[in-house]
Structure formats: C-alpha cells, structure tokens
C-alpha positions in Angstrom: 56.3 197.0 -37.8 58.3 195.1 -35.2 56.7 192.5 -33.0 57.2 193.5 -29.3 58.0 190.6 -26.9 54.8 189.2 -25.5 52.5 189.9 -28.3 52.4 186.3 -29.6 51.5 184.8 -26.2 48.7 187.4 -25.8 47.3 186.4 -29.2 47.5 182.7 -28.4 45.9 183.3 -25.0 43.2 185.4 -26.6 42.4 182.8 -29.2 42.3 180.1 -26.5 39.9 182.1 -24.3 37.7 182.9 -27.3 37.5 179.3 -28.3 36.7 178.1 -24.8 34.1 180.9 -24.3 32.4 179.9 -27.5 32.6 176.2 -26.6 31.0 176.9 -23.2 28.3 179.0 -24.8 27.4 176.2 -27.2 27.8 173.3 -24.7 26.3 174.5 -21.3 26.4 171.0 -19.8 30.2 170.9 -20.2 30.4 174.2 -18.5 28.4 173.0 -15.6 30.5 169.8 -15.4 33.7 172.0 -15.1 32.1 174.2 -12.5 30.8 171.1 -10.6 34.4 169.7 -10.6 35.8 172.9 -9.2 33.0 173.2 -6.7 33.8 169.6 -5.6 37.4 170.3 -5.2 36.6 173.5 -3.2 34.2 171.6 -0.9 36.7 168.8 -0.4 39.5 171.2 0.6 37.1 173.3 2.8 35.7 170.3 4.6 39.2 168.8 5.1 40.4 172.1 6.6 37.3 172.2 8.9 38.1 168.7 10.1 41.7 169.5 10.7 40.9 172.7 12.6 38.2 170.8 14.6 40.6 168.0 15.6 43.4 170.4 16.5 41.2 172.9 18.4 38.4 170.7 20.0 38.8 172.5 23.2 37.9 175.9 21.6 34.8 174.6 19.9 33.7 172.5 22.9 33.3 169.4 20.8 30.7 171.2 18.7 28.8 168.6 16.7 27.8 171.3 14.2 31.3 172.2 13.3 32.3 168.5 12.9 29.1 167.8 10.8 29.9 170.8 8.5 33.3 169.4 7.8 32.1 165.9 7.2 29.3 167.1 4.9 31.7 169.3 2.9 34.1 166.4 2.4 31.4 164.0 1.4 29.9 166.5 -1.1 33.4 167.2 -2.5 34.1 163.5 -3.0 30.7 163.0 -4.7 31.2 166.0 -7.0 34.7 164.9 -7.9 34.0 161.2 -8.4 30.7 161.5 -10.3 30.6 164.7 -12.4 27.2 164.0 -14.0 25.6 163.6 -10.6 27.1 166.9 -9.7 25.7 168.5 -12.9 22.3 167.2 -11.8 22.6 168.4 -8.2 24.4 171.7 -8.7 21.4 173.7 -10.0 19.4 172.6 -6.9 22.3 173.5 -4.6 22.5 176.9 -6.3 18.7 177.3 -6.0 18.5 176.5 -2.3 21.4 178.8 -1.6 19.7 181.6 -3.6 16.4 181.1 -1.8 18.2 181.2 1.6 20.3 184.1 0.7 17.3 186.1 -0.7 15.3 185.5 2.5 18.3 186.6 4.7 18.8 189.7 2.6 15.1 190.7 2.8 15.1 190.1 6.6 18.3 192.1 7.0 16.8 194.9 5.0 13.8 195.0 7.3 16.1 195.2 10.3 17.9 198.1 8.6 14.6 199.8 8.0 13.6 199.6 11.7 17.0 201.0 12.5 16.4 204.0 10.2 19.2 203.1 7.9 19.0 204.7 4.4 19.0 202.5 1.3 17.4 199.5 3.0 15.1 199.2 0.0 18.1 198.5 -2.3 19.0 195.5 -0.1 15.4 194.4 0.0 15.1 194.6 -3.8 18.3 192.6 -4.3 16.9 190.0 -1.8 13.7 189.7 -3.7 15.5 189.3 -7.0 17.8 186.6 -5.6 14.9 184.8 -3.9 12.9 184.9 -7.2 15.9 183.5 -9.1 16.2 180.7 -6.6 12.5 179.8 -6.9 12.7 179.9 -10.7 15.7 177.6 -10.7 13.9 175.2 -8.3 11.0 175.1 -10.8 13.2 175.0 -13.9 16.8 173.9 -13.2 17.9 174.5 -16.8 17.8 178.3 -15.9 20.8 177.8 -13.7 22.6 175.7 -16.3 22.0 178.4 -18.9 22.8 181.3 -16.5 26.1 179.8 -15.3 27.2 178.8 -18.8 26.3 182.2 -20.3 28.1 184.2 -17.6 31.3 182.0 -17.8 31.2 182.1 -21.6 30.8 185.8 -21.8 33.6 186.4 -19.3 35.9 184.1 -21.3 35.0 185.8 -24.6 35.5 189.2 -23.2 38.9 188.3 -21.7 39.9 186.6 -24.9 39.1 189.8 -26.9 41.1 191.9 -24.5 44.1 189.5 -24.7 43.9 189.6 -28.5 43.8 193.4 -28.5 46.9 193.4 -26.3 48.7 191.0 -28.6 47.7 192.8 -31.8 48.4 196.3 -30.6 51.6 195.5 -28.6 53.6 195.9 -31.8 52.5 199.6 -32.2 55.1 202.1 -30.9 54.1 204.3 -28.0 53.1 207.7 -29.2 
C-alpha cells in the first residue's frame, strides 16, 4: 500500500485537533480564555474600524454620538479582554447571557409581529426566542453553564474535525475503485 501525498499531514492535523478537542473538553476555563482572547481581538478591530469610519465620514453620520460611543466601547472592551484574559473569562459568560436575553426578547417580539402579519411559521421563531431567552436567564443565574456550553461545543467540533482529518489521512493511501 503506497502512501499518497498529503496523508501524513492529514494524520498529523487530525491528531492535533483530537488532542486540542480533548484538552478543551477537560479544561473548560482554558477554552473560555482562548475564546475571550479572540473576542477581545475581534472587538478591538471592530471598534477601531468604527472609529476610522466615523472620523472619515462624520458628515454622513451627523456627528452621531452613538456611533462614536459604540466604537470607543468596542475598543475599550477589546483592550480589556486582550490585556487581562482572566477578567475576560469572568465577564464573557455575562456578556453572552445579556446578549442571549436581548436576542431572545427581540426574536419573540419579531415573531409576534409576524403573527399579526399572518406569516406562517411565526411560532418557530417564537419558540427559538423563548429557548434563547431561557438560556440567557440560566447563564445569568449560573455562569458556569456558559463556560461548559462554550467548551463542550468547541471541543466536540475539534474532535469531529480531528476524526475527519484522520480518516482522510488513513484512507488517502487506498486506491480509487
């Protein structure tokens, strides 16, 4: 059985993803720290872009204080999350919870508007809104739910991707039939 080019990298990638997935599953705080760092970087870039666009196009936004405030808050959150990862780990579940509560309320309200408009399947959106809202409330009451949920989802995705990469690497050497 000859080894086709590319099978060794797939095997190595698969093993790496499996190890990282298992590590994140066993160490949920480390997962959240990684997510918090990426969230901080994203917030910093987003806020900086908002500030640049605001400065370049003040005349369009009419010197909107809201747009400027959004950019400043994003930059500040990004810096805090990047400079102090453990503060970010403590804050991120609450940020997720507040976002989920707000999103759930908006989804429920939107579903009721759809219902008044006679749109079919409004109940699905309402149901999703209720689930998201309940998740947000649960996380506000017990922040470790968010830590466990984020860690589990990331770990499962990494493990699944690792298994798929391993299969590609192991079966790349089989001839096409």
